[in-house]
mmCIF file as gemmi writes it, N, C-alpha and C atoms, coordinates in Angstrom:
data_model
loop_
_atom_site.group_PDB
_atom_site.id
_atom_site.type_symbol
_atom_site.label_atom_id
_atom_site.label_alt_id
_atom_site.label_comp_id
_atom_site.label_asym_id
_atom_site.label_entity_id
_atom_site.label_seq_id
_atom_site.pdbx_PDB_ins_code
_atom_site.Cartn_x
_atom_site.Cartn_y
_atom_site.Cartn_z
_atom_site.occupancy
_atom_site.B_iso_or_equiv
_atom_site.pdbx_formal_charge
_atom_site.auth_seq_id
_atom_site.auth_asym_id
_atom_site.pdbx_PDB_model_num
ATOM 1 N N . MET Axp A 1 ? -7.37 20.442 29.866 1 0 ? 1 A 1
ATOM 2 C CA . MET Axp A 1 ? -7.099 19.198 29.196 1 0 ? 1 A 1
ATOM 3 C C . MET Axp A 1 ? -7.575 19.234 27.748 1 0 ? 1 A 1
ATOM 4 N N . ASP Axp A 2 ? -8.623 20.006 27.493 1 0 ? 2 A 1
ATOM 5 C CA . ASP Axp A 2 ? -9.119 20.106 26.124 1 0 ? 2 A 1
ATOM 6 C C . ASP Axp A 2 ? -8.086 20.734 25.2 1 0 ? 2 A 1
ATOM 7 N N . ARG Axp A 3 ? -7.342 21.702 25.735 1 0 ? 3 A 1
ATOM 8 C CA . ARG Axp A 3 ? -6.298 22.332 24.924 1 0 ? 3 A 1
ATOM 9 C C . ARG Axp A 3 ? -5.227 21.324 24.528 1 0 ? 3 A 1
ATOM 10 N N . LEU Axp A 4 ? -4.877 20.45 25.459 1 0 ? 4 A 1
ATOM 11 C CA . LEU Axp A 4 ? -3.855 19.457 25.178 1 0 ? 4 A 1
ATOM 12 C C . LEU Axp A 4 ? -4.334 18.46 24.125 1 0 ? 4 A 1
ATOM 13 N N . LYS Axp A 5 ? -5.593 18.034 24.236 1 0 ? 5 A 1
ATOM 14 C CA . LYS Axp A 5 ? -6.148 17.106 23.245 1 0 ? 5 A 1
ATOM 15 C C . LYS Axp A 5 ? -6.248 17.774 21.875 1 0 ? 5 A 1
ATOM 16 N N . ALA Axp A 6 ? -6.627 19.041 21.865 1 0 ? 6 A 1
ATOM 17 C CA . ALA Axp A 6 ? -6.721 19.77 20.598 1 0 ? 6 A 1
ATOM 18 C C . ALA Axp A 6 ? -5.342 19.907 19.96 1 0 ? 6 A 1
ATOM 19 N N . GLN Axp A 7 ? -4.332 20.213 20.772 1 0 ? 7 A 1
ATOM 20 C CA . GLN Axp A 7 ? -2.979 20.341 20.245 1 0 ? 7 A 1
ATOM 21 C C . GLN Axp A 7 ? -2.452 19.003 19.75 1 0 ? 7 A 1
ATOM 22 N N . ALA Axp A 8 ? -2.774 17.928 20.448 1 0 ? 8 A 1
ATOM 23 C CA . ALA Axp A 8 ? -2.353 16.592 20.013 1 0 ? 8 A 1
ATOM 24 C C . ALA Axp A 8 ? -2.977 16.261 18.658 1 0 ? 8 A 1
ATOM 25 N N . SER Axp A 9 ? -4.229 16.618 18.497 1 0 ? 9 A 1
ATOM 26 C CA . SER Axp A 9 ? -4.903 16.385 17.222 1 0 ? 9 A 1
ATOM 27 C C . SER Axp A 9 ? -4.248 17.186 16.094 1 0 ? 9 A 1
ATOM 28 N N . LYS Axp A 10 ? -3.912 18.434 16.384 1 0 ? 10 A 1
ATOM 29 C CA . LYS Axp A 10 ? -3.24 19.271 15.382 1 0 ? 10 A 1
ATOM 30 C C . LYS Axp A 10 ? -1.876 18.704 15.027 1 0 ? 10 A 1
ATOM 31 N N . ASN Axp A 11 ? -1.163 18.199 16.037 1 0 ? 11 A 1
ATOM 32 C CA . ASN Axp A 11 ? 0.149 17.598 15.779 1 0 ? 11 A 1
ATOM 33 C C . ASN Axp A 11 ? 0.018 16.375 14.877 1 0 ? 11 A 1
ATOM 34 N N . ARG Axp A 12 ? -1.001 15.562 15.123 1 0 ? 12 A 1
ATOM 35 C CA . ARG Axp A 12 ? -1.194 14.369 14.286 1 0 ? 12 A 1
ATOM 36 C C . ARG Axp A 12 ? -1.547 14.754 12.85 1 0 ? 12 A 1
ATOM 37 N N . ASP Axp A 13 ? -2.375 15.786 12.687 1 0 ? 13 A 1
ATOM 38 C CA . ASP Axp A 13 ? -2.718 16.253 11.339 1 0 ? 13 A 1
ATOM 39 C C . ASP Axp A 13 ? -1.48 16.782 10.618 1 0 ? 13 A 1
ATOM 40 N N . ALA Axp A 14 ? -0.673 17.536 11.339 1 0 ? 14 A 1
ATOM 41 C CA . ALA Axp A 14 ? 0.558 18.072 10.744 1 0 ? 14 A 1
ATOM 42 C C . ALA Axp A 14 ? 1.518 16.945 10.388 1 0 ? 14 A 1
ATOM 43 N N . ALA Axp A 15 ? 1.549 15.895 11.205 1 0 ? 15 A 1
ATOM 44 C CA . ALA Axp A 15 ? 2.418 14.746 10.922 1 0 ? 15 A 1
ATOM 45 C C . ALA Axp A 15 ? 1.996 14.057 9.626 1 0 ? 15 A 1
ATOM 46 N N . LYS Axp A 16 ? 0.696 13.972 9.392 1 0 ? 16 A 1
ATOM 47 C CA . LYS Axp A 16 ? 0.206 13.37 8.139 1 0 ? 16 A 1
ATOM 48 C C . LYS Axp A 16 ? 0.681 14.175 6.935 1 0 ? 16 A 1
ATOM 49 N N . VAL Axp A 17 ? 0.599 15.494 7.047 1 0 ? 17 A 1
ATOM 50 C CA . VAL Axp A 17 ? 1.032 16.362 5.95 1 0 ? 17 A 1
ATOM 51 C C . VAL Axp A 17 ? 2.528 16.187 5.701 1 0 ? 17 A 1
ATOM 52 N N . LEU Axp A 18 ? 3.297 16.146 6.783 1 0 ? 18 A 1
ATOM 53 C CA . LEU Axp A 18 ? 4.741 15.984 6.64 1 0 ? 18 A 1
ATOM 54 C C . LEU Axp A 18 ? 5.097 14.631 6.028 1 0 ? 18 A 1
ATOM 55 N N . ARG Axp A 19 ? 4.361 13.592 6.385 1 0 ? 19 A 1
ATOM 56 C CA . ARG Axp A 19 ? 4.618 12.274 5.789 1 0 ? 19 A 1
ATOM 57 C C . ARG Axp A 19 ? 4.375 12.298 4.281 1 0 ? 19 A 1
ATOM 58 N N . HIS Axp A 20 ? 3.321 12.998 3.862 1 0 ? 20 A 1
ATOM 59 C CA . HIS Axp A 20 ? 3.042 13.112 2.427 1 0 ? 20 A 1
ATOM 60 C C . HIS Axp A 20 ? 4.146 13.874 1.701 1 0 ? 20 A 1
ATOM 61 N N . ARG Axp A 21 ? 4.817 14.747 2.41 1 0 ? 21 A 1
ATOM 62 C CA . ARG Axp A 21 ? 5.916 15.519 1.821 1 0 ? 21 A 1
ATOM 63 C C . ARG Axp A 21 ? 7.253 14.797 1.929 1 0 ? 21 A 1
ATOM 64 N N . GLY Axp A 22 ? 7.245 13.613 2.532 1 0 ? 22 A 1
ATOM 65 C CA . GLY Axp A 22 ? 8.464 12.823 2.637 1 0 ? 22 A 1
ATOM 66 C C . GLY Axp A 22 ? 9.354 13.18 3.812 1 0 ? 22 A 1
ATOM 67 N N . LYS Axp A 23 ? 8.814 13.866 4.788 1 0 ? 23 A 1
ATOM 68 C CA . LYS Axp A 23 ? 9.603 14.284 5.958 1 0 ? 23 A 1
ATOM 69 C C . LYS Axp A 23 ? 9.217 13.418 7.158 1 0 ? 23 A 1
ATOM 70 N N . ASP Axp A 24 ? 9.682 12.174 7.114 1 0 ? 24 A 1
ATOM 71 C CA . ASP Axp A 24 ? 9.302 11.204 8.137 1 0 ? 24 A 1
ATOM 72 C C . ASP Axp A 24 ? 9.859 11.535 9.508 1 0 ? 24 A 1
ATOM 73 N N . ASP Axp A 25 ? 11.071 12.066 9.588 1 0 ? 25 A 1
ATOM 74 C CA . ASP Axp A 25 ? 11.662 12.387 10.891 1 0 ? 25 A 1
ATOM 75 C C . ASP Axp A 25 ? 10.846 13.445 11.625 1 0 ? 25 A 1
ATOM 76 N N . ALA Axp A 26 ? 10.473 14.478 10.917 1 0 ? 26 A 1
ATOM 77 C CA . ALA Axp A 26 ? 9.674 15.543 11.532 1 0 ? 26 A 1
ATOM 78 C C . ALA Axp A 26 ? 8.298 15.012 11.93 1 0 ? 26 A 1
ATOM 79 N N . ALA Axp A 27 ? 7.736 14.16 11.108 1 0 ? 27 A 1
ATOM 80 C CA . ALA Axp A 27 ? 6.43 13.573 11.414 1 0 ? 27 A 1
ATOM 81 C C . ALA Axp A 27 ? 6.512 12.716 12.671 1 0 ? 27 A 1
ATOM 82 N N . GLN Axp A 28 ? 7.585 11.972 12.822 1 0 ? 28 A 1
ATOM 83 C CA . GLN Axp A 28 ? 7.753 11.15 14.024 1 0 ? 28 A 1
ATOM 84 C C . GLN Axp A 28 ? 7.871 12.012 15.27 1 0 ? 28 A 1
ATOM 85 N N . ARG Axp A 29 ? 8.563 13.139 15.172 1 0 ? 29 A 1
ATOM 86 C CA . ARG Axp A 29 ? 8.686 14.044 16.318 1 0 ? 29 A 1
ATOM 87 C C . ARG Axp A 29 ? 7.32 14.606 16.719 1 0 ? 29 A 1
ATOM 88 N N . LEU Axp A 30 ? 6.518 14.985 15.724 1 0 ? 30 A 1
ATOM 89 C CA . LEU Axp A 30 ? 5.185 15.512 16.028 1 0 ? 30 A 1
ATOM 90 C C . LEU Axp A 30 ? 4.292 14.447 16.64 1 0 ? 30 A 1
ATOM 91 N N . GLU Axp A 31 ? 4.385 13.227 16.141 1 0 ? 31 A 1
ATOM 92 C CA . GLU Axp A 31 ? 3.572 12.149 16.704 1 0 ? 31 A 1
ATOM 93 C C . GLU Axp A 31 ? 4.012 11.805 18.121 1 0 ? 31 A 1
ATOM 94 N N . ALA Axp A 32 ? 5.302 11.857 18.371 1 0 ? 32 A 1
ATOM 95 C CA . ALA Axp A 32 ? 5.798 11.605 19.724 1 0 ? 32 A 1
ATOM 96 C C . ALA Axp A 32 ? 5.291 12.679 20.684 1 0 ? 32 A 1
ATOM 97 N N . ARG Axp A 33 ? 5.295 13.914 20.23 1 0 ? 33 A 1
ATOM 98 C CA . ARG Axp A 33 ? 4.782 15.01 21.06 1 0 ? 33 A 1
ATOM 99 C C . ARG Axp A 33 ? 3.283 14.84 21.31 1 0 ? 33 A 1
ATOM 100 N N . ALA Axp A 34 ? 2.544 14.415 20.292 1 0 ? 34 A 1
ATOM 101 C CA . ALA Axp A 34 ? 1.111 14.169 20.457 1 0 ? 34 A 1
ATOM 102 C C . ALA Axp A 34 ? 0.879 13.062 21.485 1 0 ? 34 A 1
ATOM 103 N N . ASP Axp A 35 ? 1.704 12.024 21.45 1 0 ? 35 A 1
ATOM 104 C CA . ASP Axp A 35 ? 1.589 10.947 22.441 1 0 ? 35 A 1
ATOM 105 C C . ASP Axp A 35 ? 1.827 11.473 23.848 1 0 ? 35 A 1
ATOM 106 N N . GLU Axp A 36 ? 2.827 12.347 24.009 1 0 ? 36 A 1
ATOM 107 C CA . GLU Axp A 36 ? 3.102 12.943 25.322 1 0 ? 36 A 1
ATOM 108 C C . GLU Axp A 36 ? 1.913 13.761 25.813 1 0 ? 36 A 1
ATOM 109 N N . LEU Axp A 37 ? 1.336 14.54 24.91 1 0 ? 37 A 1
ATOM 110 C CA . LEU Axp A 37 ? 0.203 15.383 25.298 1 0 ? 37 A 1
ATOM 111 C C . LEU Axp A 37 ? -0.994 14.536 25.717 1 0 ? 37 A 1
ATOM 112 N N . GLU Axp A 38 ? -1.219 13.437 25.041 1 0 ? 38 A 1
ATOM 113 C CA . GLU Axp A 38 ? -2.359 12.59 25.359 1 0 ? 38 A 1
ATOM 114 C C . GLU Axp A 38 ? -2.123 11.693 26.57 1 0 ? 38 A 1
ATOM 115 N N . SER Axp A 39 ? -0.876 11.471 26.923 1 0 ? 39 A 1
ATOM 116 C CA . SER Axp A 39 ? -0.558 10.539 27.997 1 0 ? 39 A 1
ATOM 117 C C . SER Axp A 39 ? -0.886 11.085 29.39 1 0 ? 39 A 1
ATOM 118 N N . GLY Axp A 40 ? -0.956 12.389 29.513 1 0 ? 40 A 1
ATOM 119 C CA . GLY Axp A 40 ? -1.203 12.981 30.819 1 0 ? 40 A 1
ATOM 120 C C . GLY Axp A 40 ? 0.074 13.365 31.546 1 0 ? 40 A 1
ATOM 121 N N . ARG Axp A 41 ? 1.225 13.114 30.938 1 0 ? 41 A 1
ATOM 122 C CA . ARG Axp A 41 ? 2.497 13.484 31.563 1 0 ? 41 A 1
ATOM 123 C C . ARG Axp A 41 ? 2.754 14.975 31.456 1 0 ? 41 A 1
ATOM 124 N N . VAL Axp A 42 ? 2.05 15.636 30.563 1 0 ? 42 A 1
ATOM 125 C CA . VAL Axp A 42 ? 2.216 17.076 30.354 1 0 ? 42 A 1
ATOM 126 C C . VAL Axp A 42 ? 1.08 17.791 31.082 1 0 ? 42 A 1
ATOM 127 N N . THR Axp A 43 ? 1.413 18.816 31.815 1 0 ? 43 A 1
ATOM 128 C CA . THR Axp A 43 ? 0.423 19.574 32.579 1 0 ? 43 A 1
ATOM 129 C C . THR Axp A 43 ? 0.137 20.895 31.877 1 0 ? 43 A 1
ATOM 130 N N . ASP Axp A 44 ? -1.134 21.211 31.741 1 0 ? 44 A 1
ATOM 131 C CA . ASP Axp A 44 ? -1.537 22.475 31.132 1 0 ? 44 A 1
ATOM 132 C C . ASP Axp A 44 ? -1.555 23.541 32.22 1 0 ? 44 A 1
ATOM 133 N N . CYS Axp A 45 ? -0.6 24.448 32.161 1 0 ? 45 A 1
ATOM 134 C CA . CYS Axp A 45 ? -0.48 25.509 33.163 1 0 ? 45 A 1
ATOM 135 C C . CYS Axp A 45 ? -0.9 26.86 32.605 1 0 ? 45 A 1
ATOM 136 N N . THR Axp A 46 ? -1.562 26.856 31.465 1 0 ? 46 A 1
ATOM 137 C CA . THR Axp A 46 ? -1.913 28.104 30.799 1 0 ? 46 A 1
ATOM 138 C C . THR Axp A 46 ? -2.746 29.02 31.69 1 0 ? 46 A 1
ATOM 139 N N . ASP Axp A 47 ? -3.769 28.465 32.34 1 0 ? 47 A 1
ATOM 140 C CA . ASP Axp A 47 ? -4.643 29.286 33.18 1 0 ? 47 A 1
ATOM 141 C C . ASP Axp A 47 ? -3.901 29.845 34.387 1 0 ? 47 A 1
ATOM 142 N N . ALA Axp A 48 ? -3.053 29.028 34.995 1 0 ? 48 A 1
ATOM 143 C CA . ALA Axp A 48 ? -2.3 29.486 36.162 1 0 ? 48 A 1
ATOM 144 C C . ALA Axp A 48 ? -1.319 30.596 35.783 1 0 ? 48 A 1
ATOM 145 N N . VAL Axp A 49 ? -0.643 30.436 34.676 1 0 ? 49 A 1
ATOM 146 C CA . VAL Axp A 49 ? 0.311 31.443 34.223 1 0 ? 49 A 1
ATOM 147 C C . VAL Axp A 49 ? -0.416 32.728 33.833 1 0 ? 49 A 1
ATOM 148 N N . SER Axp A 50 ? -1.536 32.585 33.167 1 0 ? 50 A 1
ATOM 149 C CA . SER Axp A 50 ? -2.313 33.75 32.759 1 0 ? 50 A 1
ATOM 150 C C . SER Axp A 50 ? -2.793 34.546 33.979 1 0 ? 50 A 1
ATOM 151 N N . SER Axp A 51 ? -3.276 33.858 35 1 0 ? 51 A 1
ATOM 152 C CA . SER Axp A 51 ? -3.742 34.574 36.193 1 0 ? 51 A 1
ATOM 153 C C . SER Axp A 51 ? -2.581 35.214 36.942 1 0 ? 51 A 1
ATOM 154 N N . LEU Axp A 52 ? -1.436 34.568 36.954 1 0 ? 52 A 1
ATOM 155 C CA . LEU Axp A 52 ? -0.255 35.144 37.602 1 0 ? 52 A 1
ATOM 156 C C . LEU Axp A 52 ? 0.197 36.422 36.885 1 0 ? 52 A 1
ATOM 157 N N . ILE Axp A 53 ? 0.192 36.408 35.564 1 0 ? 53 A 1
ATOM 158 C CA . ILE Axp A 53 ? 0.575 37.591 34.787 1 0 ? 53 A 1
ATOM 159 C C . ILE Axp A 53 ? -0.431 38.722 35.014 1 0 ? 53 A 1
ATOM 160 N N . SER Axp A 54 ? -1.711 38.373 35.021 1 0 ? 54 A 1
ATOM 161 C CA . SER Axp A 54 ? -2.739 39.394 35.271 1 0 ? 54 A 1
ATOM 162 C C . SER Axp A 54 ? -2.55 40.013 36.646 1 0 ? 54 A 1
ATOM 163 N N . TRP Axp A 55 ? -2.287 39.192 37.639 1 0 ? 55 A 1
ATOM 164 C CA . TRP Axp A 55 ? -2.072 39.686 38.995 1 0 ? 55 A 1
ATOM 165 C C . TRP Axp A 55 ? -0.863 40.624 39.031 1 0 ? 55 A 1
ATOM 166 N N . ALA Axp A 56 ? 0.219 40.258 38.338 1 0 ? 56 A 1
ATOM 167 C CA . ALA Axp A 56 ? 1.435 41.062 38.345 1 0 ? 56 A 1
ATOM 168 C C . ALA Axp A 56 ? 1.212 42.424 37.699 1 0 ? 56 A 1
ATOM 169 N N . PHE Axp A 57 ? 0.434 42.459 36.629 1 0 ? 57 A 1
ATOM 170 C CA . PHE Axp A 57 ? 0.209 43.742 35.946 1 0 ? 57 A 1
ATOM 171 C C . PHE Axp A 57 ? -0.747 44.636 36.718 1 0 ? 57 A 1
ATOM 172 N N . ARG Axp A 58 ? -1.564 44.08 37.588 1 0 ? 58 A 1
ATOM 173 C CA . ARG Axp A 58 ? -2.474 44.906 38.392 1 0 ? 58 A 1
ATOM 174 C C . ARG Axp A 58 ? -1.712 45.623 39.498 1 0 ? 58 A 1
ATOM 175 N N . ARG Axp A 59 ? -0.596 45.112 39.902 1 0 ? 59 A 1
ATOM 176 C CA . ARG Axp A 59 ? 0.169 45.705 41.013 1 0 ? 59 A 1
ATOM 177 C C . ARG Axp A 59 ? 0.947 46.9 40.554 1 0 ? 59 A 1
């Protein structure tokens, strides 16, 4: 969950930069993605995928 919160924070920071550059549409997309990440609707499967790949390469 920490990865998702960190990514949401990065998305919000990037949205601020894009707004300063006049790219409101892109900023809105990043903010919407940050909202999704913070809402809990997105599942972090990084650890599960990483362990599956490690298992596959050991075989």
